[in-house]
N, CA, C and O atoms as a GROMACS GRO file, in nm:
protein
  472
    1UNK      N    1   0.082  -0.118   0.000
    1UNK     CA    2   0.000   0.000   0.000
    1UNK      C    3   0.087   0.125   0.000
    1UNK      O    4   0.056   0.224  -0.067
    2UNK      N    5   0.195   0.120   0.076
    2UNK     CA    6   0.287   0.234   0.082
    2UNK      C    7   0.353   0.256  -0.054
    2UNK      O    8   0.373   0.371  -0.094
    3UNK      N    9   0.386   0.150  -0.125
    3UNK     CA   10   0.449   0.163  -0.257
    3UNK      C   11   0.350   0.220  -0.359
    3UNK      O   12   0.390   0.293  -0.449
    4UNK      N   13   0.221   0.186  -0.345
    4UNK     CA   14   0.119   0.241  -0.435
    4UNK      C   15   0.105   0.391  -0.412
    4UNK      O   16   0.090   0.468  -0.507
    5UNK      N   17   0.109   0.432  -0.286
    5UNK     CA   18   0.098   0.574  -0.251
    5UNK      C   19   0.217   0.650  -0.307
    5UNK      O   20   0.202   0.760  -0.361
    6UNK      N   21   0.337   0.591  -0.294
    6UNK     CA   22   0.457   0.654  -0.346
    6UNK      C   23   0.452   0.665  -0.498
    6UNK      O   24   0.491   0.768  -0.553
    7UNK      N   25   0.404   0.562  -0.566
    7UNK     CA   26   0.393   0.563  -0.712
    7UNK      C   27   0.294   0.669  -0.757
    7UNK      O   28   0.318   0.739  -0.855
    8UNK      N   29   0.184   0.681  -0.686
    8UNK     CA   30   0.085   0.784  -0.719
    8UNK      C   31   0.144   0.922  -0.699
    8UNK      O   32   0.125   1.012  -0.780
    9UNK      N   33   0.217   0.937  -0.590
    9UNK     CA   34   0.280   1.066  -0.561
    9UNK      C   35   0.382   1.101  -0.670
    9UNK      O   36   0.387   1.216  -0.713
   10UNK      N   37   0.460   1.006  -0.715
   10UNK     CA   38   0.558   1.030  -0.820
   10UNK      C   39   0.489   1.069  -0.950
   10UNK      O   40   0.533   1.161  -1.020
   11UNK      N   41   0.382   1.000  -0.982
   11UNK     CA   42   0.308   1.029  -1.106
   11UNK      C   43   0.247   1.169  -1.100
   11UNK      O   44   0.249   1.240  -1.200
   12UNK      N   45   0.194   1.208  -0.985
   12UNK     CA   46   0.140   1.343  -0.968
   12UNK      C   47   0.251   1.446  -0.985
   12UNK      O   48   0.230   1.552  -1.046
   13UNK      N   49   0.368   1.416  -0.932
   13UNK     CA   50   0.481   1.508  -0.943
   13UNK      C   51   0.525   1.522  -1.088
   13UNK      O   52   0.552   1.632  -1.134
   14UNK      N   53   0.533   1.410  -1.160
   14UNK     CA   54   0.570   1.414  -1.303
   14UNK      C   55   0.467   1.494  -1.381
   14UNK      O   56   0.503   1.574  -1.468
   15UNK      N   57   0.340   1.474  -1.351
   15UNK     CA   58   0.235   1.551  -1.419
   15UNK      C   59   0.249   1.700  -1.391
   15UNK      O   60   0.230   1.783  -1.480
   16UNK      N   61   0.283   1.733  -1.267
   16UNK     CA   62   0.305   1.873  -1.230
   16UNK      C   63   0.421   1.932  -1.311
   16UNK      O   64   0.410   2.042  -1.365
   17UNK      N   65   0.532   1.858  -1.320
   17UNK     CA   66   0.648   1.906  -1.396
   17UNK      C   67   0.615   1.924  -1.544
   17UNK      O   68   0.660   2.019  -1.606
   18UNK      N   69   0.537   1.834  -1.599
   18UNK     CA   70   0.498   1.845  -1.740
   18UNK      C   71   0.405   1.964  -1.761
   18UNK      O   72   0.420   2.042  -1.855
   19UNK      N   73   0.308   1.978  -1.670
   19UNK     CA   74   0.210   2.087  -1.682
   19UNK      C   75   0.276   2.224  -1.673
   19UNK      O   76   0.235   2.317  -1.743
   20UNK      N   77   0.376   2.239  -1.588
   20UNK     CA   78   0.440   2.369  -1.568
   20UNK      C   79   0.553   2.398  -1.668
   20UNK      O   80   0.606   2.508  -1.670
   21UNK      N   81   0.588   2.298  -1.750
   21UNK     CA   82   0.691   2.319  -1.851
   21UNK      C   83   0.832   2.288  -1.805
   21UNK      O   84   0.927   2.298  -1.883
   22UNK      N   85   0.847   2.251  -1.679
   22UNK     CA   86   0.980   2.222  -1.625
   22UNK      C   87   1.037   2.098  -1.693
   22UNK      O   88   1.156   2.094  -1.726
   23UNK      N   89   0.954   1.998  -1.714
   23UNK     CA   90   0.998   1.873  -1.776
   23UNK      C   91   1.060   1.899  -1.913
   23UNK      O   92   1.168   1.850  -1.944
   24UNK      N   93   0.990   1.978  -1.996
   24UNK     CA   94   1.041   2.008  -2.131
   24UNK      C   95   1.169   2.091  -2.125
   24UNK      O   96   1.263   2.067  -2.201
   25UNK      N   97   1.172   2.187  -2.035
   25UNK     CA   98   1.291   2.272  -2.023
   25UNK      C   99   1.412   2.190  -1.982
   25UNK      O  100   1.521   2.208  -2.037
   26UNK      N  101   1.395   2.101  -1.887
   26UNK     CA  102   1.507   2.016  -1.844
   26UNK      C  103   1.550   1.922  -1.955
   26UNK      O  104   1.670   1.900  -1.975
   27UNK      N  105   1.455   1.867  -2.027
   27UNK     CA  106   1.490   1.779  -2.140
   27UNK      C  107   1.567   1.856  -2.247
   27UNK      O  108   1.666   1.806  -2.301
   28UNK      N  109   1.520   1.976  -2.278
   28UNK     CA  110   1.589   2.057  -2.379
   28UNK      C  111   1.731   2.092  -2.332
   28UNK      O  112   1.826   2.089  -2.410
   29UNK      N  113   1.744   2.124  -2.205
   29UNK     CA  114   1.877   2.153  -2.150
   29UNK      C  115   1.969   2.032  -2.161
   29UNK      O  116   2.084   2.044  -2.203
   30UNK      N  117   1.919   1.915  -2.123
   30UNK     CA  118   2.002   1.794  -2.128
   30UNK      C  119   2.045   1.762  -2.271
   30UNK      O  120   2.157   1.718  -2.293
   31UNK      N  121   1.956   1.784  -2.367
   31UNK     CA  122   1.992   1.763  -2.507
   31UNK      C  123   2.100   1.862  -2.548
   31UNK      O  124   2.198   1.824  -2.612
   32UNK      N  125   2.084   1.988  -2.511
   32UNK     CA  126   2.184   2.090  -2.545
   32UNK      C  127   2.319   2.057  -2.482
   32UNK      O  128   2.423   2.068  -2.546
   33UNK      N  129   2.317   2.016  -2.355
   33UNK     CA  130   2.441   1.979  -2.287
   33UNK      C  131   2.506   1.859  -2.356
   33UNK      O  132   2.628   1.854  -2.371
   34UNK      N  133   2.426   1.764  -2.397
   34UNK     CA  134   2.478   1.645  -2.466
   34UNK      C  135   2.541   1.684  -2.599
   34UNK      O  136   2.644   1.629  -2.637
   35UNK      N  137   2.478   1.778  -2.670
   35UNK     CA  138   2.526   1.816  -2.803
   35UNK      C  139   2.642   1.914  -2.798
   35UNK      O  140   2.705   1.940  -2.901
   36UNK      N  141   2.673   1.970  -2.683
   36UNK     CA  142   2.783   2.064  -2.668
   36UNK      C  143   2.914   1.988  -2.674
   36UNK      O  144   2.937   1.895  -2.596
   37UNK      N  145   3.001   2.028  -2.767
   37UNK     CA  146   3.129   1.959  -2.783
   37UNK      C  147   3.223   1.987  -2.667
   37UNK      O  148   3.286   1.895  -2.613
   38UNK      N  149   3.234   2.114  -2.628
   38UNK     CA  150   3.320   2.152  -2.515
   38UNK      C  151   3.233   2.155  -2.390
   38UNK      O  152   3.166   2.254  -2.362
   39UNK      N  153   3.235   2.046  -2.317
   39UNK     CA  154   3.151   2.037  -2.197
   39UNK      C  155   3.197   2.139  -2.093
   39UNK      O  156   3.317   2.154  -2.069
   40UNK      N  157   3.103   2.209  -2.033
   40UNK     CA  158   3.139   2.310  -1.933
   40UNK      C  159   3.190   2.244  -1.806
   40UNK      O  160   3.148   2.134  -1.770
   41UNK      N  161   3.282   2.311  -1.738
   41UNK     CA  162   3.333   2.262  -1.610
   41UNK      C  163   3.226   2.270  -1.502
   41UNK      O  164   3.220   2.185  -1.413
   42UNK      N  165   3.141   2.372  -1.511
   42UNK     CA  166   3.036   2.393  -1.410
   42UNK      C  167   2.900   2.375  -1.478
   42UNK      O  168   2.847   2.469  -1.538
   43UNK      N  169   2.844   2.256  -1.469
   43UNK     CA  170   2.717   2.226  -1.535
   43UNK      C  171   2.602   2.306  -1.473
   43UNK      O  172   2.506   2.340  -1.541
   44UNK      N  173   2.612   2.335  -1.343
   44UNK     CA  174   2.507   2.415  -1.278
   44UNK      C  175   2.503   2.556  -1.336
   44UNK      O  176   2.395   2.608  -1.364
   45UNK      N  177   2.619   2.616  -1.354
   45UNK     CA  178   2.625   2.751  -1.412
   45UNK      C  179   2.574   2.748  -1.556
   45UNK      O  180   2.506   2.840  -1.600
   46UNK      N  181   2.608   2.641  -1.628
   46UNK     CA  182   2.561   2.624  -1.765
   46UNK      C  183   2.408   2.614  -1.766
   46UNK      O  184   2.343   2.672  -1.853
   47UNK      N  185   2.352   2.540  -1.671
   47UNK     CA  186   2.207   2.528  -1.659
   47UNK      C  187   2.144   2.663  -1.627
   47UNK      O  188   2.044   2.702  -1.687
   48UNK      N  189   2.204   2.735  -1.533
   48UNK     CA  190   2.151   2.867  -1.496
   48UNK      C  191   2.152   2.961  -1.615
   48UNK      O  192   2.056   3.034  -1.637
   49UNK      N  193   2.260   2.959  -1.692
   49UNK     CA  194   2.267   3.046  -1.809
   49UNK      C  195   2.166   3.001  -1.914
   49UNK      O  196   2.105   3.085  -1.980
   50UNK      N  197   2.146   2.871  -1.928
   50UNK     CA  198   2.048   2.821  -2.024
   50UNK      C  199   1.908   2.866  -1.986
   50UNK      O  200   1.830   2.909  -2.071
   51UNK      N  201   1.876   2.857  -1.859
   51UNK     CA  202   1.742   2.893  -1.813
   51UNK      C  203   1.722   3.044  -1.815
   51UNK      O  204   1.616   3.093  -1.856
   52UNK      N  205   1.822   3.118  -1.770
   52UNK     CA  206   1.808   3.264  -1.757
   52UNK      C  207   1.851   3.338  -1.883
   52UNK      O  208   1.828   3.459  -1.893
   53UNK      N  209   1.912   3.272  -1.977
   53UNK     CA  210   1.955   3.338  -2.100
   53UNK      C  211   2.076   3.424  -2.078
   53UNK      O  212   2.172   3.383  -2.013
   54UNK      N  213   2.073   3.545  -2.132
   54UNK     CA  214   2.188   3.634  -2.128
   54UNK      C  215   2.191   3.721  -2.003
   54UNK      O  216   2.255   3.827  -2.002
   55UNK      N  217   2.124   3.679  -1.900
   55UNK     CA  218   2.125   3.758  -1.777
   55UNK      C  219   2.263   3.752  -1.714
   55UNK      O  220   2.346   3.668  -1.749
   56UNK      N  221   2.286   3.842  -1.621
   56UNK     CA  222   2.415   3.853  -1.554
   56UNK      C  223   2.439   3.727  -1.470
   56UNK      O  224   2.348   3.677  -1.404
   57UNK      N  225   2.562   3.677  -1.474
   57UNK     CA  226   2.596   3.556  -1.398
   57UNK      C  227   2.601   3.588  -1.249
   57UNK      O  228   2.606   3.704  -1.209
   58UNK      N  229   2.599   3.483  -1.169
   58UNK     CA  230   2.604   3.499  -1.024
   58UNK      C  231   2.734   3.567  -0.981
   58UNK      O  232   2.733   3.651  -0.891
   59UNK      N  233   2.844   3.531  -1.044
   59UNK     CA  234   2.973   3.593  -1.011
   59UNK      C  235   2.969   3.742  -1.042
   59UNK      O  236   3.013   3.824  -0.961
   60UNK      N  237   2.915   3.777  -1.159
   60UNK     CA  238   2.905   3.919  -1.195
   60UNK      C  239   2.813   3.992  -1.100
   60UNK      O  240   2.838   4.108  -1.067
   61UNK      N  241   2.707   3.926  -1.055
   61UNK     CA  242   2.615   3.988  -0.961
   61UNK      C  243   2.687   4.021  -0.830
   61UNK      O  244   2.670   4.130  -0.776
   62UNK      N  245   2.767   3.926  -0.781
   62UNK     CA  246   2.843   3.952  -0.657
   62UNK      C  247   2.943   4.065  -0.677
   62UNK      O  248   2.960   4.150  -0.590
   63UNK      N  249   3.010   4.066  -0.793
   63UNK     CA  250   3.107   4.173  -0.821
   63UNK      C  251   3.038   4.308  -0.828
   63UNK      O  252   3.088   4.407  -0.775
   64UNK      N  253   2.922   4.313  -0.895
   64UNK     CA  254   2.849   4.439  -0.907
   64UNK      C  255   2.796   4.485  -0.771
   64UNK      O  256   2.796   4.605  -0.742
   65UNK      N  257   2.752   4.391  -0.688
   65UNK     CA  258   2.704   4.428  -0.556
   65UNK      C  259   2.818   4.483  -0.470
   65UNK      O  260   2.799   4.580  -0.396
   66UNK      N  261   2.936   4.422  -0.480
   66UNK     CA  262   3.052   4.472  -0.405
   66UNK      C  263   3.090   4.612  -0.453
   66UNK      O  264   3.123   4.699  -0.373
   67UNK      N  265   3.085   4.633  -0.584
   67UNK     CA  266   3.117   4.764  -0.639
   67UNK      C  267   3.014   4.867  -0.592
   67UNK      O  268   3.049   4.980  -0.559
   68UNK      N  269   2.887   4.828  -0.590
   68UNK     CA  270   2.781   4.917  -0.543
   68UNK      C  271   2.804   4.955  -0.398
   68UNK      O  272   2.792   5.072  -0.362
   69UNK      N  273   2.836   4.857  -0.313
   69UNK     CA  274   2.862   4.885  -0.172
   69UNK      C  275   2.980   4.982  -0.155
   69UNK      O  276   2.974   5.074  -0.074
   70UNK      N  277   3.087   4.961  -0.233
   70UNK     CA  278   3.204   5.049  -0.226
   70UNK      C  279   3.168   5.190  -0.270
   70UNK      O  280   3.211   5.288  -0.209
   71UNK      N  281   3.089   5.201  -0.375
   71UNK     CA  282   3.050   5.334  -0.424
   71UNK      C  283   2.957   5.404  -0.326
   71UNK      O  284   2.966   5.526  -0.308
   72UNK      N  285   2.868   5.329  -0.262
   72UNK     CA  286   2.780   5.390  -0.162
   72UNK      C  287   2.861   5.440  -0.043
   72UNK      O  288   2.830   5.547   0.011
   73UNK      N  289   2.962   5.366  -0.002
   73UNK     CA  290   3.048   5.411   0.108
   73UNK      C  291   3.125   5.536   0.066
   73UNK      O  292   3.142   5.628   0.146
   74UNK      N  293   3.171   5.539  -0.059
   74UNK     CA  294   3.244   5.655  -0.109
   74UNK      C  295   3.153   5.778  -0.113
   74UNK      O  296   3.196   5.887  -0.078
   75UNK      N  297   3.029   5.760  -0.156
   75UNK     CA  298   2.933   5.871  -0.159
   75UNK      C  299   2.910   5.924  -0.018
   75UNK      O  300   2.908   6.046   0.003
   76UNK      N  301   2.892   5.835   0.079
   76UNK     CA  302   2.872   5.878   0.218
   76UNK      C  303   2.992   5.957   0.268
   76UNK      O  304   2.975   6.060   0.334
   77UNK      N  305   3.112   5.910   0.238
   77UNK     CA  306   3.234   5.980   0.278
   77UNK      C  307   3.242   6.117   0.212
   77UNK      O  308   3.277   6.216   0.277
   78UNK      N  309   3.209   6.124   0.084
   78UNK     CA  310   3.214   6.252   0.013
   78UNK      C  311   3.110   6.350   0.067
   78UNK      O  312   3.135   6.471   0.071
   79UNK      N  313   2.994   6.300   0.108
   79UNK     CA  314   2.892   6.388   0.166
   79UNK      C  315   2.944   6.450   0.296
   79UNK      O  316   2.927   6.569   0.320
   80UNK      N  317   3.008   6.367   0.378
   80UNK     CA  318   3.064   6.417   0.504
   80UNK      C  319   3.171   6.522   0.476
   80UNK      O  320   3.176   6.627   0.540
   81UNK      N  321   3.258   6.492   0.380
   81UNK     CA  322   3.365   6.587   0.346
   81UNK      C  323   3.306   6.717   0.292
   81UNK      O  324   3.356   6.825   0.323
   82UNK      N  325   3.201   6.708   0.210
   82UNK     CA  326   3.138   6.828   0.154
   82UNK      C  327   3.075   6.912   0.265
   82UNK      O  328   3.087   7.034   0.265
   83UNK      N  329   3.006   6.846   0.358
   83UNK     CA  330   2.945   6.920   0.469
   83UNK      C  331   3.051   6.987   0.555
   83UNK      O  332   3.033   7.100   0.599
   84UNK      N  333   3.161   6.918   0.579
   84UNK     CA  334   3.271   6.975   0.657
   84UNK      C  335   3.330   7.095   0.586
   84UNK      O  336   3.356   7.199   0.647
   85UNK      N  337   3.352   7.081   0.454
   85UNK     CA  338   3.409   7.192   0.376
   85UNK      C  339   3.314   7.311   0.375
   85UNK      O  340   3.358   7.426   0.385
   86UNK      N  341   3.184   7.286   0.363
   86UNK     CA  342   3.087   7.395   0.363
   86UNK      C  343   3.087   7.467   0.499
   86UNK      O  344   3.077   7.589   0.504
   87UNK      N  345   3.098   7.391   0.606
   87UNK     CA  346   3.102   7.451   0.740
   87UNK      C  347   3.226   7.538   0.756
   87UNK      O  348   3.219   7.646   0.815
   88UNK      N  349   3.339   7.492   0.704
   88UNK     CA  350   3.463   7.570   0.712
   88UNK      C  351   3.449   7.699   0.632
   88UNK      O  352   3.490   7.805   0.680
   89UNK      N  353   3.392   7.691   0.512
   89UNK     CA  354   3.374   7.811   0.429
   89UNK      C  355   3.281   7.909   0.498
   89UNK      O  356   3.308   8.029   0.500
   90UNK      N  357   3.172   7.859   0.554
   90UNK     CA  358   3.077   7.948   0.624
   90UNK      C  359   3.147   8.015   0.742
   90UNK      O  360   3.125   8.134   0.767
   91UNK      N  361   3.228   7.942   0.813
   91UNK     CA  362   3.298   7.998   0.928
   91UNK      C  363   3.398   8.104   0.884
   91UNK      O  364   3.409   8.209   0.947
   92UNK      N  365   3.471   8.078   0.774
   92UNK     CA  366   3.570   8.174   0.725
   92UNK      C  367   3.502   8.300   0.673
   92UNK      O  368   3.557   8.409   0.684
   93UNK      N  369   3.383   8.285   0.617
   93UNK     CA  370   3.312   8.402   0.564
   93UNK      C  371   3.228   8.470   0.670
   93UNK      O  372   3.166   8.573   0.644
   94UNK      N  373   3.225   8.413   0.788
   94UNK     CA  374   3.150   8.474   0.897
   94UNK      C  375   3.001   8.448   0.889
   94UNK      O  376   2.923   8.518   0.952
   95UNK      N  377   2.964   8.352   0.815
   95UNK     CA  378   2.822   8.319   0.804
   95UNK      C  379   2.789   8.219   0.913
   95UNK      O  380   2.852   8.114   0.926
   96UNK      N  381   2.687   8.255   0.991
   96UNK     CA  382   2.649   8.164   1.099
   96UNK      C  383   2.562   8.053   1.042
   96UNK      O  384   2.490   8.071   0.943
   97UNK      N  385   2.570   7.938   1.106
   97UNK     CA  386   2.484   7.828   1.067
   97UNK      C  387   2.339   7.863   1.096
   97UNK      O  388   2.309   7.934   1.192
   98UNK      N  389   2.252   7.815   1.012
   98UNK     CA  390   2.110   7.839   1.036
   98UNK      C  391   2.069   7.760   1.159
   98UNK      O  392   2.111   7.645   1.176
   99UNK      N  393   1.986   7.819   1.244
   99UNK     CA  394   1.944   7.746   1.364
   99UNK      C  395   1.859   7.625   1.325
   99UNK      O  396   1.781   7.629   1.230
  100UNK      N  397   1.877   7.518   1.402
  100UNK     CA  398   1.798   7.399   1.374
  100UNK      C  399   1.662   7.414   1.438
  100UNK      O  400   1.644   7.498   1.526
  101UNK      N  401   1.567   7.334   1.396
  101UNK     CA  402   1.429   7.343   1.444
  101UNK      C  403   1.419   7.319   1.594
  101UNK      O  404   1.333   7.378   1.660
  102UNK      N  405   1.504   7.233   1.650
  102UNK     CA  406   1.492   7.200   1.791
  102UNK      C  407   1.558   7.303   1.882
  102UNK      O  408   1.541   7.297   2.004
  103UNK      N  409   1.632   7.397   1.827
  103UNK     CA  410   1.694   7.500   1.908
  103UNK      C  411   1.596   7.614   1.927
  103UNK      O  412   1.523   7.653   1.835
  104UNK      N  413   1.596   7.668   2.048
  104UNK     CA  414   1.511   7.783   2.072
  104UNK      C  415   1.589   7.908   2.037
  104UNK      O  416   1.700   7.928   2.086
  105UNK      N  417   1.532   7.991   1.952
  105UNK     CA  418   1.599   8.112   1.907
  105UNK      C  419   1.503   8.227   1.932
  105UNK      O  420   1.409   8.248   1.855
  106UNK      N  421   1.526   8.301   2.040
  106UNK     CA  422   1.433   8.412   2.067
  106UNK      C  423   1.439   8.513   1.953
  106UNK      O  424   1.546   8.546   1.901
  107UNK      N  425   1.324   8.558   1.918
  107UNK     CA  426   1.317   8.656   1.808
  107UNK      C  427   1.368   8.790   1.859
  107UNK      O  428   1.319   8.843   1.959
  108UNK      N  429   1.464   8.842   1.789
  108UNK     CA  430   1.519   8.974   1.824
  108UNK      C  431   1.456   9.075   1.732
  108UNK      O  432   1.449   9.055   1.611
  109UNK      N  433   1.411   9.183   1.788
  109UNK     CA  434   1.350   9.285   1.702
  109UNK      C  435   1.457   9.349   1.614
  109UNK      O  436   1.568   9.378   1.658
  110UNK      N  437   1.418   9.370   1.490
  110UNK     CA  438   1.513   9.432   1.399
  110UNK      C  439   1.521   9.581   1.429
  110UNK      O  440   1.421   9.646   1.459
  111UNK      N  441   1.642   9.634   1.420
  111UNK     CA  442   1.660   9.776   1.445
  111UNK      C  443   1.623   9.852   1.318
  111UNK      O  444   1.656   9.813   1.206
  112UNK      N  445   1.553   9.961   1.340
  112UNK     CA  446   1.517  10.044   1.225
  112UNK      C  447   1.636  10.130   1.192
  112UNK      O  448   1.705  10.180   1.280
  113UNK      N  449   1.659  10.148   1.062
  113UNK     CA  450   1.774  10.233   1.025
  113UNK      C  451   1.751  10.377   1.072
  113UNK      O  452   1.639  10.429   1.070
  114UNK      N  453   1.858  10.438   1.113
  114UNK     CA  454   1.848  10.576   1.158
  114UNK      C  455   1.829  10.666   1.039
  114UNK      O  456   1.888  10.648   0.933
  115UNK      N  457   1.743  10.764   1.061
  115UNK     CA  458   1.720  10.858   0.951
  115UNK      C  459   1.833  10.963   0.955
  115UNK      O  460   1.874  11.009   1.061
  116UNK      N  461   1.880  10.997   0.837
  116UNK     CA  462   1.987  11.096   0.836
  116UNK      C  463   1.936  11.231   0.885
  116UNK      O  464   1.822  11.270   0.859
  117UNK      N  465   2.023  11.302   0.956
  117UNK     CA  466   1.985  11.433   1.009
  117UNK      C  467   1.977  11.532   0.896
  117UNK      O  468   2.060  11.532   0.805
  118UNK      N  469   1.875  11.618   0.902
  118UNK     CA  470   1.858  11.718   0.796
  118UNK      C  471   1.884  11.855   0.843
  118UNK      O  472   1.873  11.950   0.765
   0.00000   0.00000   0.00000
């Protein structure tokens, strides 16, 4: 009885693979691999490229992600350097930093210009 259940389960699984197209794709891949004269060293990578087409390889993806991380770190560093340089320029020119929202800045009345004596 257990073997009948297993056989039914296998048949259902095969039907699922056929219905979803996986069976045909794997068969086509195996034929292509068989017909390839220079067999690839990494059959899994060859399968991935066959299934995904001309998409970026896993190695290239890791390299691009590492480059992205390095560039994001560089951008963060450059932002800090730019803010520091701007603060130095403002200080040298005597420009005060704008007060932040959380600082209390009492409003000072503006002085009216003196009228020239006539």
